[in-house]
C-alpha positions as CSV (number, residue, x, y, z in Angstrom):
1,X,0.0,0.0,0.0
2,X,1.3,3.4,-0.9
3,X,2.0,6.1,1.7
4,X,0.5,9.5,1.3
5,X,2.4,12.4,-0.3
6,X,1.6,15.9,0.9
7,X,1.6,19.0,-1.3
8,X,1.2,22.5,-0.1
9,X,-0.8,25.1,-2.1
10,X,-2.5,28.5,-1.5
11,X,-6.2,28.3,-2.2
12,X,-8.3,31.4,-2.0
13,X,-5.5,33.2,-0.2
14,X,-5.0,30.5,2.5
15,X,-2.2,28.0,2.7
16,X,-3.3,24.4,2.9
17,X,-2.0,21.0,2.1
18,X,-3.4,17.9,0.4
19,X,-2.3,14.4,1.1
20,X,-2.8,11.8,-1.6
21,X,-1.3,8.6,-2.7
22,X,1.5,9.1,-5.3
23,X,-0.6,7.4,-7.9
24,X,-3.3,10.0,-7.7
25,X,-0.7,12.8,-7.9
26,X,0.6,11.3,-11.2
27,X,-2.9,11.4,-12.7
28,X,-3.5,15.0,-11.4
29,X,-0.2,16.1,-12.9
30,X,-1.3,14.7,-16.2
31,X,-4.6,16.4,-16.0
32,X,-2.9,19.7,-15.2
33,X,-0.5,19.3,-18.2
34,X,-3.4,18.4,-20.5
35,X,-5.3,21.5,-19.5
36,X,-2.2,23.7,-19.6
37,X,-2.5,24.5,-15.9
38,X,-0.1,24.6,-13.0
39,X,-0.7,22.1,-10.3
40,X,-1.8,25.0,-8.1
41,X,-4.3,26.1,-10.7
42,X,-5.8,22.7,-11.0
43,X,-6.1,22.3,-7.3
44,X,-7.8,25.8,-7.2
45,X,-10.3,24.6,-9.9
46,X,-11.0,21.4,-7.9
47,X,-11.4,23.4,-4.7
48,X,-13.9,25.8,-6.3
49,X,-16.1,23.0,-7.6
50,X,-16.0,20.6,-4.7
51,X,-18.8,21.9,-2.6
52,X,-18.8,20.3,0.9
53,X,-16.7,17.3,-0.2
54,X,-13.2,17.2,1.3
55,X,-10.5,18.4,-1.1
56,X,-8.6,15.2,-1.1
57,X,-11.7,13.2,-2.0
58,X,-12.5,15.7,-4.8
59,X,-9.0,15.2,-6.1
60,X,-9.3,11.4,-6.1
61,X,-12.7,11.5,-7.8
62,X,-11.4,13.8,-10.6
63,X,-8.4,11.4,-11.1
64,X,-10.7,8.4,-11.2
65,X,-12.9,10.1,-13.8
66,X,-9.9,11.0,-15.8
67,X,-8.6,7.5,-15.9
68,X,-12.0,6.2,-16.8
69,X,-12.2,8.5,-19.7
70,X,-8.5,8.4,-20.9
71,X,-7.1,5.2,-19.5
72,X,-3.9,4.9,-17.5
73,X,-1.6,6.3,-20.2
74,X,1.6,5.1,-18.5
């Protein structure tokens, strides 16, 4: 089982961190690249659209949706 990797980012002017498994970060990095966004910009988009869902959960769900639509693309 993978350990969590934490990344820090400023969202809405506040510093926060997100801890995810490295495999999810790989997918989120691919999503950011495909959308020509920085990692911080992608996390800001996820944060803005997550509603009451925890940020880490929203990140995982986006990554799962991406893999479902685009495959693993190793």
